[in-house]
C-alpha angles and dihedrals in degrees: 000000000000090000091051092051090047089053093049098045105030110023109034096046089061098040114135127187119200108203122209110256116259121226107197121114132206122243107255137163127234110203124218142076118310117267116230096224138106115234127206120190122215120217108281115250119218127188115281092242094056113120115248087006100172095048092044093049090053093046094047091049090055091045090051094050091050090045093053091046090053090059089065084209101124133049090248140341124209145145116291089239087074091059093073110111095002112153102205118082101201094101142097130209112220120207121194115195125178121203090179124032113151146128121193137174124202136171114268109249092232096050105087100037095045094041089054096043094048094042090243095308084119088066095043091049091054103258114169115270104172136021116219112205123195121182129173130167119173142169127210116201125182124201127190126226091279092055094252116144105241100169139021134172136169127208133178137192129191130176135165115187129186115228125200137181090281099047110122113228114246114217116228088015102200106026095105094052094045092048092047091053093050092044091052091055093045091048090054090050093048091048090053092053093047092049088053091235087128131030 
């Protein structure tokens, strides 16, 4: 009995689940005139502590290439491995690096004490049970055919959302936020090309 009470009052209230990062992206549209440039995408870099890092880096790289192709914004989009030995010089190599790429869920600190004190009315009345934390911070860097960095931007996104008994699950839960962050960086890059600040 003592172990059960210890679990209820001291372990579960501080439980935290780190979820493996997802890699899918939503179909979106970037408005504006097409850009006459070939784009190669380097392998995405995720933080060292990310779960299943190697597999997720590969999957996110493929998702990014497909995502950029769907924009129909550039002449062509491919993996940077295909840039080796290319003769034309009207291309950029894009590198996406994430210093933060995580999603965690943990028990809301008020959940267990208030659920017990109120005989579960806390749950029925919609008190928060879990906290869903989403945190992304990424950098997009563009290099020209000589390897010179011609563009760089950093974006971040953070959200912590309380979930209660009535919260509808969102599937996939973080695809909109991840896509919006990447689109924001690509939009900044495209705007720089259109303004002729980079070639």
